[in-house]
N, C-alpha and C positions, 0 to 999 in steps of 0.2 A: 661512797654514796654517787648518786647519779642526779644531775642539776634537771630538772625537767622544763626551765628556759634555755637551755644549751642542747644544741644539737649536731650532732658530727657525722660527715657524710664520708666515707671513705671507700676505696676500690672503685669509684666511680670515672666513667669518662665525662667530662665536664662542659657543656658546651657554653662557651661564653663569647661575647662581642671579637674576642679576639683570637677566635680558634677553641678547639677541644682541648685541653687538657687533663692529663690523670694525675688530680690532685685533689687531698681533702677539703672539706668544705666545711666552716661553722658557721651556725645561725645564734645568736643570740639575742633573747628576747624580742623574737620576732624578725631579725634582720641578721643579714649577712654580714658577718665580720671578718672573715678570713677567708683566702682562697689558696693553698699551698701550705708550707710548713708550718707557717705561723697558727693554721687552726688545730693544730698538734699539741699547740701549748697550753691549750685549755684544758682543764680537768673536770673530771665528772660529769661530763657531757653525754648525754644519751647518743649512744653509734649504732648506727644504719649500714650496714655494710651493700653499697650496690653491687657487689660482684660482678664487676665489669659492663654494665649496662650502662647506658645515657642515660645523664643527668642534666636537665635542662630544664628551662623556667617553666612555670604550671601555664598548661594550654590557656589560652582564654577566647571566648566564641564571639564574635563581632555582631551577630544577629542570631537571636535564638527565642525562644516561647515555652519555657519551664512549667508555666502555668498550666498551656494547654497540655504538652505532653503529661504533666501528672494527674491533670482530670484526666487524660484517656487510659490512662495505668489504672486509676480509680474505676472507670467504669470498664466498659465493653470496648478493649483494646484492640484493633485488629492488627497493629503492627507487624505481630510476628509471622503472617502470613500473608500469601501472596497469590491466592487464585481467587477466584469465585465460591467453589466449593470451599474451602478452608476458613470464608469469610462466614458464608452460612451456616456454617457447621459451628464457629465460635458465637454467632449471634443466637442461633438456637440452644445453644447451652445456656449462655448467659440470661436469655429470655426465661426460660424454665425454672433456672435456679434464683430468679428475683419475679417472682408473677406478682408483687404488692405494688412494684414500679408504674405508673402512670406514662410512663414512655419509656421506651426500649432504646439506649442512646449510646455512644460512643465516639470512636471514630480513627481514623487509620488506614482506609484502604487505597489502594495504588490504582490509578486511573488504566495503567497499561493492564490488569486483569480483566478487563472486559473490553469486547468489539467497540472498537471506536472510543474506548474510555468512559462508554456511558451505561452503567447499572440500571435495572428496571423497577420498577415498583411491585411489578407481578413477580419477581425473583424473593423480594423481602417480604412479601405477601405471603411465601409459603411457609415460613418461618415466624412470622409475627402479624399474624392475621387479627389481634384482637385487641392491638393497642398500638398508636401511632408511633413509630420510630422514625430515628433522624440518625444519620453518619456522616460526619463532614471527610472527606476525602484529608490524604496525608497533607497536600499544600493550601489545605482550607480553604481553597478557591470556588469547590463544589460541594453538593451534599446529596444521599443517596437516602429516599425516603419512600417509605409504603404507601398503599392508600389510603390508610386512616390517617396519616400524617398530611396527605396531599387534602383531605378532605378538613381537616383542622385548619390548615391554612389557607382555605376557601378557594384552592386553585382549581379550577374548571378550563373548561376549551375556551372559554371567554375571558380569562385572566389575561390582562398584557402582561408583559414582560414588563420589569421596572427599569429605569433608566440605568443602571448599573449592573445588568444580569441580565439572565436568560432562564429561561423554563424550555428545557427541550421536550419537544414533541413527535410525536410518528409520523407519518405522510397523511394522517386523517387530521392532525392538529391536536391531539389526545396528547396530557402530559404524561411522559414516560415513567417520569419517579428520578430523575435526575435534575438539581438545581445549581445553576451555575453563578458565581458572586451574590450580586445582590438580590436575586431570587432567592437564597437562602433564607434570609430575613421573615419571605412570607411565613415560613413554618418554624426558625427558631425561637422570634417572638413570644411562641405559645409554649415555650419549655421552661420548666421549672429552673430556676437558676440553680447553679451552685451557692452553697453557704459561704461565709467567710471563713468558717473551721475546713470547709471542705476545700478551699483556697490555700489555706494556710497546710494542711496535710497534703497537698498537691505540691508546691514546693518545697517542703521537707522530703518528700520521696526522691523528687527530679532533683534536688541538689545533693540529693546520696547517689543518684546514678553517674550523675556527672563529677562527682569527685572518684566513681569508679573508672571513669573515663581520663581523668588526668585533668580536668577542665577547673579551674581556680577562681576563675573571674568570667562577666560575660555582659554584654548591649541586652539589655529586655526588649525586642522589638515590640512590642505591645504593653504598654500602662495603662491601662482605662478600660471602660467596659465597652465590649462587640455585642455583637448578636445575640451569642448564646452565653458569654460569661461575663458575671459581674465586674466591676471596677476593682482591679487588682493592686490598686495602689495602697489600701489601707491593710493588706495583707503584709504587702513587704514592709511596711513601718511597724507593724506588730512583729515580725519576726526579726526586724532589725533589733527592735529596743531589748528582745529577749534574748538574744545571741545566737538566736539559731541561725540565723542567714550568715556565716562564715566565708562565703566566697564575694569579691568585692564587685559590684553590680551599679551600672546605671541604667536606667530606666525612659524608655523614649514613650513620652507621652503620646495617647493615641487621638489624630486627627480625626474627627468625625467629618465624613465628607458628606452626610445629610445638612450638613450647616455651614454656617459661615465665619467672616473674621469677629462675629460676635462672643467667638466663645475662645479667645487669644485671653481676656482677664481671668479666665476660668483656668486655664494652661498655667497663666503667671501665678495664681491662687496655689496651685496642685505643686507648682514647683518648689515656692516659698513653705509650703506646710512640710513637704516633704525635705528638704534643705534643713530643718529646723529640728527634725525629728533624725538627723543624720543617713538620710537616703539622698542620692543624686537623681532626682527625675528633672535629667538638664536639657532636655533629647526631645523633640518630637517627631513622631513620625506619621508620614504622610504616604500613602498608598494611591500611588497616580495612574496604575493599569493593572492589568489581572496575569494573566500566564498565557503561554503560548500554545498549551496541549489543548486547551477549550477554546482558543481563538479570541482571547479577550488582552493579551498582550497587545500594548498599543504600537501599533507598526506605522513607517512611513508612506508602504507600499501595502498593498491588499495581500490577505493571504492567498494561496491558492487553494483550487477547490480538488477533490478526489482525481480532477481527468489531468492535473496539472496545471490547469488553466486560472489565472487571475480572477478573483472574485470582486466582493464588493466590500467585504469585511476588512477594517484594518484594525480592527478591537476597542478597547478604550481607553477613554483618558475621564479619570473618574472626576479629577478636576479639571476645570477649563482653564488651558494655558496663560490666559491673562489673569485671571483671577488669580492662579496658581503665584505670577509673580509678585501680586498685591501681599498674599498670604508669606511668602518666603522674605519678604522685604521688611513685613512687620516683625516677622517673627525673630530675624537675622536684627534688626535695631535693639530686641530686647532680648539680646544674649544668648538667644536658643540653638543646640545645632539642632540642624536639620537633618532628618535620616529618612530618603524616599526610597519607595518600593518602586522600582524599575527595570523591567526585564525586557519590554521591546525598544527597537531602535528609535521612536518617536516620542516614547516615556522618559528615554536618555536624554532625549536631547531636550524636552520640553523640562525634565529638572536641572537639569544643566542651564539651560536659560535663564530660570528663574535663581539659580544663585548666582549666577553673573550679573545680574540686574541689581540683587540682594550686595553685591559687592562694590558695585558701583555708586548704588545709594548710600552706603553705609561704610565703606572702606574695608579694609581686610581686619577681622576681626578675632581671627585664628578661633574660629568656631568648629573648623573641621567638618565641614556638612558629608555627608555620604552617601551614595547611591549601592542599594544592595538589590543583588542579583544577577544583573548588567547582563540578561544571555544575548540579548545584539545590542551590539555595540558598533554604529557607523563610525567606518574607519575615519571621516573627518570628525568625529567626536573624541577617539582614544586621545590626541593630545589636550583636549580641555580639561582633562581631569586634573593633570598636572598643573597647568595655567592657573587651574583656579582654586588650587589645594582640598579639590575635592577627594574623597579616601573612597578608593573603589573596594565595595566590600562584596567579597566573594564566597559564595558559598559552591566549593572547588568540586566537590561529591558529584553534581551534575554533570560536569563535564567529560562524559564518558558513554559509550555504545550501550546501550541499553534499551529494552523496549519503547520506553516512553519517548527516547531522543528520536530513535530509528525508525520506529513506525505512527507515531502520533505527532511529530514535530517537524522532523527534515522533510518529509514529503509537502508539506504546507506552506514550508518556508521558500523552498528551492535552493539550487545548488549556490548560488551566490551570495543569497543571504545568510544561509546555512552556515559560512564559511565564518563567519563574524560574531559566531557565537564564544561566549567566556572566555573573550582574549587578553586574558590575564598577561601571557609572556608579552604580549604588544604594550600593553597599561605600565610593565614594571619596565619596560626599555624605554618609554616614552618619562619616566620619572614619575608616574602617580605612586603616591603612598597607599600601601595593600595592606586590607585586613582580611580573616579568614574568619569563617564562621559557619553554621551546620543547617540553619532554620528551622533545628528540632522542634518541635515532633515529624516535620517534612519528610528529613532524613536523619540516619542516625548522628548524634553529635558526638562519635569516637573521632578525637581528632587523627587518629593514626590512620583510619580509614580515608579521611579528608586529606591529608596529607598525601598519603599513597597514590590518591587521584590524581592530586595537585601536580605529581611530579613524573606519575606514568600516564596520564590522562587514559586511565583503565581503570575497572575494578580489582582489587585485590584478588588473587587468587582465577582469574578469568582463564576460560580456554576458548577457544576459538574467534568467532568474528567478534565476541566481547572484549578479547583481549587487544584488539589493536589500539593503539591508541586515537583518542578522537580530536583530529586538529593538534598533532603531537609540536607542533614548532611555538604551540601556545603553551606548554609546561613549566613550570618552575623547577628552580635546583631544589633540592631537597632542605638546604640552608634557609633559603628563600622563602620555602614553604613553610618550614618551621615559625621562622621571623615572625610573618605574615598571621600564624596561629599563636603567638603570644604577643610579642612587643608591638605590631602591627594593631591589635585589638585596644594594646595598652595607649598607643596614641591617638586613638580614634577616641576613647575615654578620659585622655588628656591625662593619664596616668601613668607616662613613660618615666617619668622621674622617680617615682615609687615601685615601677613592677614591670615587668617583662621580657626581664633579662638578669642573667645571674653574673651581678658585678656588687661588691664589696658597696655598702651603705643601703642597697636596695632590699625589697621585702621578702623575708625567706619564702616565699612561693614558690614551691619546686615541683616537676614530677621525675619520679626514677623509673626508667622504663626497663625491662627483663634483657635488655640487650642494647648494644649500641647500633644504631640503625644507621648510621655513617660506615660503619665497618662491615657491611654486609649489601649487597647487591641492591639495586633501589625496588626491583621487582619483589622485595620480601620485607618492605618498609610495614604493610599490613598486617605482617605476622606477627609484629611486635604487641605487648602488650605492657599495662601499666602495672610497677609492682607495688610504689608507694605513691601516695599524692600527699604533699605538707602543704599548708597555708601558715605563714607566718610562724614556720618553726615547730605548729604541730601536726601531728601527722592523723591525717581526716581521713585515710584512707589504706588499707595494708593488704592486699592480696594475699598472704601468708597465715591471715588469720581473719577472725572474723569480724574486727575493728571497723565500721565503717561508723565514720561521723555524721549526726544527724546538721 
């Protein structure tokens, strides 16, 4: 007889804080109880032969959007495609298959598929002429719309840009069909929102995919209502109560930049309601700037123009820096962790300044505030992460040569500033705590691809110019990259005593790879795959069978 509450893993190379050991591992009642010979003393355990693969702590993602990913997969998902023709073919197929829908929508196109990163309404009109169509891009900071959608949104030559966005126009001032940042809301507010049933389905689908990638925990970087998505908190509470949510999740409550301090009591109420239901919504997400590719990331100096000369645009600060300090100080005093979206060097500095002010006002409350994305960091600000105890919330997959970097970013930053991008190695050497994540569905949440880029600063399987390391001095070691994508996020989520590493007494959240990536060249990290994903001793993904837990 086998005991379903006992799981024995044999034949693996186990990644522990002390190094890799080739020892059996026992999980009993969801907890690791033995590593080594003592693990074999248990009788009746279910046994998994790791067959020489790496046995590692379950991957944990520090910044992810599972609802958005799931909703994209339910609707017209463009993420499998990478050309304008591919997107248009898929949209045409979806529109034809769903004639009853009042809107044709989905998401997931990449800016580098279009000249200047700007798709047009005319192209979309050719495949959806009869209904409004709305497609956010992969990073969620811009949307591609057709002429019907522009009409519904009331966008014409006289429509002013909102304070936090931009309507892209041609030389004659006509809207071309790309809406940036806050301008997306002009159309998005007219789209029927997903139902709560849609949200539950989206999270279930997303969790299933994350299990297949070996992800056992995450921090959801938007829990709340946005322009095109209803509030996701109630869905999290339902799937928590039903047991469908098996991963460990911390939710970052969304800060509405169109409102002010009056929303803080609502955030407190949401946190308390969530905690009473067994869900940790203990973080607040503040979007401080946009992205570099559409020139809305907040920069200390202006972007360069197409001729390489400084222009006048320095990007956006969605929250006034003085107000940001007041917000941060009040939220910190109330015990909220702060999760800033900060890509540009000015946004990074403004966010660090706000955290520093909160620390001075309230003392160090060990809240582990975090800055996500940190694309351009001024060298003077690198040591401040460690000084302030700020977690560097990395999305390493973006730190590589590809069209979005080489064509849409570097020429407009200039050589000096481009060298400050994604300084993970410098942050690590300065003592900053590192957490690694994906921003899925902006890019894949596959940790092996992400870790590969952390180590190689190049894509897996790349050839030619794209195989050249992007600022290779900022690479991490394989061990440090793996720790950032497990224990680093556990630390961010205040869960490091329970999870994030393979140690006796910790929860049995484990991923088994098909090989030992430490025993192969680092150029082959991205070739590895997940064989098993285990949460609390329960196998939730098995690559050798059809078993994939909801």
